[in-house]
C-alpha positions in Angstrom: 68.5 64.2 87.5 70.5 67.0 89.2 69.4 67.6 92.8 69.8 71.3 93.9 69.4 73.3 97.1 68.9 77.1 97.1 70.6 79.2 99.6 68.9 82.6 99.9 65.2 83.0 99.0 64.8 86.8 98.8 63.5 88.3 95.6 66.0 86.8 93.1 66.2 83.5 95.1 62.4 83.0 94.7 62.7 83.8 91.0 65.4 81.2 90.6 63.3 78.7 92.6 60.4 79.2 90.2 62.5 78.8 87.1 64.3 75.7 88.4 60.9 74.1 89.3 59.9 74.4 85.7 63.0 72.9 84.2 63.4 69.3 83.3 66.5 67.4 84.4 66.7 68.9 87.9 65.0 68.6 91.3 64.9 71.3 93.9 65.5 69.3 97.0 65.1 72.2 99.4 65.9 75.8 100.4 67.8 77.6 103.2 67.8 81.1 104.4 69.1 82.6 107.7 65.9 84.6 107.8 63.9 81.6 109.1 60.5 83.4 108.9 61.0 84.2 105.2 62.3 80.6 104.6 59.2 79.1 106.2 56.9 81.3 104.1 58.6 80.3 100.8 58.7 76.6 101.9 55.0 76.7 102.6 54.2 78.5 99.4 56.0 76.1 97.2 55.6 72.9 99.4 59.4 72.5 99.5 61.7 71.3 102.2 63.4 74.0 104.4 66.9 73.0 105.5 67.6 73.8 109.1 71.2 74.9 108.5 73.8 75.4 105.8 75.8 72.5 107.3 72.9 70.2 106.6 73.1 71.1 102.9 76.9 70.6 102.9 76.6 67.2 104.5 73.8 65.8 102.3 75.7 63.6 99.8 72.6 63.3 97.6 72.8 67.0 96.7 74.7 67.7 93.5 74.6 71.5 93.4 73.7 74.6 95.3 72.3 78.0 94.1 73.7 80.8 96.1 71.4 83.9 96.0 72.5 85.6 99.2 74.2 89.0 99.5 77.6 89.3 97.9 79.4 89.6 101.2 78.5 86.0 102.0 79.6 84.5 98.6 83.1 83.6 99.5 82.2 81.5 102.5 79.3 79.8 100.9 81.0 79.1 97.5 84.2 77.8 99.1 82.3 75.6 101.5 80.1 74.1 98.8 83.0 73.4 96.5 84.9 71.8 99.3 81.9 69.6 99.9 81.9 68.5 96.3 78.9 70.5 95.1 78.5 72.3 91.8 77.8 76.0 92.4 75.7 78.6 90.8 76.3 82.0 92.5 74.5 85.2 91.9 76.4 88.2 90.6 78.4 90.1 91.6 81.0 87.4 92.4 81.8 89.0 95.8 82.0 92.3 97.6 85.8 92.5 97.7 88.7 91.6 95.4 90.2 89.2 98.0 86.9 87.3 98.3 86.4 87.2 94.5 90.0 85.8 94.1 89.4 83.2 96.8 86.3 81.9 94.9 88.2 81.8 91.6 91.0 79.9 93.3 88.6 77.4 94.9 87.1 76.9 91.4 90.5 76.2 90.0 91.2 73.6 92.7 87.8 72.0 92.3 86.5 69.7 89.6 83.1 71.1 90.0 81.2 73.6 87.8 81.0 77.2 89.0 78.7 79.6 87.1 78.1 83.2 88.0 74.6 84.7 87.4 75.3 87.2 84.6 72.1 86.1 83.0 72.2 88.7 80.2 74.9 86.6 78.5 72.1 84.2 77.7 69.8 86.9 76.3 69.3 86.2 72.6 69.7 89.9 71.8 73.2 90.2 73.4 74.2 86.8 71.9 73.3 88.1 68.5 75.3 91.3 69.2 78.3 89.2 70.2 78.0 87.1 67.0 78.0 90.3 64.9 81.1 91.5 66.6 83.0 88.2 66.3 82.1 87.9 62.7 83.5 91.3 62.0 80.3 92.9 60.7 80.7 96.0 62.9 84.4 96.4 62.3 86.7 97.8 64.9 84.6 98.8 68.0 84.9 102.4 69.0 82.1 103.2 71.4 79.4 101.5 73.6 76.6 103.2 75.4 74.5 101.2 77.8 71.7 101.9 80.3 69.5 100.0 82.8 66.8 101.0 85.2 66.1 98.8 88.3 63.2 98.9 90.7 64.2 101.0 93.7 62.2 98.9 96.3 63.7 95.7 95.1 67.2 97.1 95.4 69.0 97.4 98.7 71.2 100.4 99.7 72.9 98.2 102.3 74.5 96.0 99.6 78.3 96.2 99.9 78.6 97.5 96.4 75.4 99.6 96.4 74.1 100.6 93.0 77.2 99.0 91.4 75.7 95.6 92.5 73.2 96.2 89.7 75.5 98.0 87.3 77.7 94.8 87.3 75.4 93.4 84.6 76.2 96.0 82.0 79.9 96.3 82.9 80.2 92.5 82.4 78.4 92.7 79.1 80.9 95.4 77.9 83.9 93.3 78.7 82.4 90.1 77.2 81.2 91.8 74.0 84.5 93.6 73.4 87.0 91.1 74.7 88.9 94.1 76.1 89.8 95.3 79.6 89.8 99.1 80.4 92.8 101.1 81.3 90.8 103.7 83.2 87.5 103.9 85.1 85.7 107.0 86.1 82.3 106.9 88.0 80.0 109.6 89.2 76.9 109.1 91.3 73.9 111.1 92.5 71.5 110.7 95.4 67.9 110.8 94.3 65.9 109.9 97.4 66.8 111.9 100.5 66.5 109.1 103.0 69.8 107.5 102.2 73.4 108.5 101.5 74.0 106.0 98.8 73.8 107.0 95.1 70.6 106.0 93.3 72.0 106.9 89.8 75.5 106.2 88.5 77.4 106.9 85.3 80.6 104.8 84.7 83.0 105.7 81.9 85.5 103.0 80.7 88.5 104.1 78.6 90.5 101.5 76.6 94.0 101.5 75.4 93.0 101.7 71.7 90.9 104.8 72.3 87.6 103.0 72.5 85.2 104.1 75.2 82.1 102.7 77.0 79.6 104.7 79.0 77.1 103.0 81.3 74.1 104.6 83.1 72.3 102.8 86.0 69.4 104.1 88.0 67.3 102.8 90.8 63.8 104.0 90.1 61.0 104.3 92.6 58.0 102.8 90.8 56.0 100.6 93.1 52.9 100.3 90.9 54.7 98.1 88.4 57.4 96.4 90.4 59.2 94.5 87.6 58.5 96.7 84.6 61.6 98.9 85.1 63.9 95.8 84.9 62.8 95.5 81.2 64.1 99.0 80.4 67.7 98.4 79.4 69.5 99.5 76.2 72.8 99.2 74.6 74.2 100.9 71.5 77.5 99.4 70.0 79.3 101.5 67.4 82.0 100.2 65.2 83.8 101.5 62.1 81.8 99.4 59.8 78.4 99.2 61.5 76.4 99.5 64.7 74.2 97.2 66.8 71.4 98.3 69.1 69.7 96.3 71.8 66.5 97.9 73.1 64.6 96.3 76.0 62.7 99.5 76.7 59.5 97.6 75.7 58.3 94.0 75.8 56.1 92.3 73.3 54.3 90.5 76.0 53.3 90.7 79.7 51.2 88.8 82.2 48.9 90.1 84.9 47.0 88.1 87.5 45.8 88.4 91.1 49.4 87.9 92.3 51.6 89.9 90.0 52.2 92.1 86.9 55.4 91.3 85.0 56.9 91.6 81.6 58.4 88.6 79.8 62.0 88.7 78.8 61.7 86.7 75.7 59.7 83.8 74.3 61.4 80.8 72.7 58.9 79.0 70.5 58.4 75.4 71.4 59.8 76.0 74.9 57.7 75.3 78.0 56.0 78.6 79.1 58.3 81.6 79.2 61.9 80.9 78.5 63.8 84.1 79.3 67.5 84.5 80.0 67.0 83.9 83.8 65.9 80.4 82.9 68.3 79.9 80.0 71.3 80.4 82.3 70.1 77.4 84.4 69.6 75.4 81.3 73.3 75.9 80.6 74.3 75.2 84.2 72.6 71.9 84.2 74.1 70.9 80.8 77.5 71.9 82.0 77.1 69.7 85.1 76.1 66.8 82.8 79.2 67.4 80.7 77.2 68.4 77.6 78.7 71.9 77.2 81.7 73.8 78.6 81.0 75.9 81.7 80.1 79.5 80.9 80.6 82.6 83.1 83.1 80.9 85.4 84.4 82.6 88.5 87.7 83.3 86.9 85.9 85.0 84.0 83.6 86.9 86.4 86.7 88.2 88.2 87.2 90.6 85.3 83.9 92.3 85.8 84.6 92.3 89.6 87.8 94.3 89.0 85.9 96.9 87.0 83.0 97.2 89.5 85.5 97.7 92.4 87.4 100.3 90.4 84.1 102.1 89.8 83.3 101.9 93.5 86.7 103.4 94.3 86.1 106.2 91.8 82.8 107.0 93.5 84.5 107.2 96.9 87.5 109.3 95.8 86.0 111.3 93.0 89.0 110.4 90.9 89.6 108.4 87.7 91.1 105.0 88.5 94.1 103.9 86.4 95.3 100.4 85.6 98.2 100.2 88.0 97.9 97.3 90.5 95.5 98.0 93.4 97.1 98.0 96.8 95.3 94.9 98.2 96.4 95.6 101.8 94.7 99.0 102.1 92.6 99.2 98.9 93.1 103.0 99.0 95.3 103.7 96.1 93.6 105.1 93.0 94.3 102.1 90.9 92.4 99.4 89.0 92.8 95.8 90.2 95.0 93.8 87.8 93.4 91.8 85.1 95.0 88.4 85.4 93.0 87.1 82.4 95.1 89.4 80.1 98.3 87.9 81.5 97.4 84.3 80.4 
């Protein structure tokens, strides 16, 4: 039985809490959030222990793992502290808000004997798993182009996030790298403000160019649709085009949904024989628990997530400068040169 504490109980933290409470093989021992009012509300709703401080979690020897669902800017401190305290770590995407912080987490992972898993939940989505299998088996031939898109609920997104809209775009950018096994040579991003009350872009197009001529285009939009708060999350698509074939993932509709007095939500996917709904948000924790138990190799490690981090930061730099970002090493002291952070995974 793996005993887990959750740090951060905002929207995604509460979703993680519900999923973990429904899984066998783990026990949610308690929650912590620096917003004490919110923490007390969630603790009362789920009849779960509220920890009084982060240090209390670190010092509790009976805790095996922590789930970090706080903003990206806090990830370095929390991940490194937890690993130093001997805890396994599940940390939400993106890995961090800066390259230096992301590298520090990856280094702490390397020095630790604990499992670190980053919350790129789409990697556990059966549709994308099947797409990857088709690519690995060579059924699509040499990949030439990918087009992806995703809509996210505006009111569940936060313009104060350090990476802004790219905090959400990280999902598709990670999928592109994972599916192709390639790293781009150039990144170009363009954004547009939709709602007048903020300066941050609410729509973003990112173009990735690869050395062999392959390209990938991602479109991400925050959509203001309060009537159905989670329905927009379902509307993601990807079209993968190779010389021998193509693969399309279309989540613009869902075969099932649930509505009651508390919520309206679509269901990601249903695994027959599984308890209740078993979408990718739950499947990622299934793998995390099995990795802790030594049954499977860790997936979506910090070192692996560092690849997506570099692309996200390059897109952020492109948005700021209006220029295409090349693959020369980023000046880590100033972060101002129009260059893509180096991909250390390609050097191994």
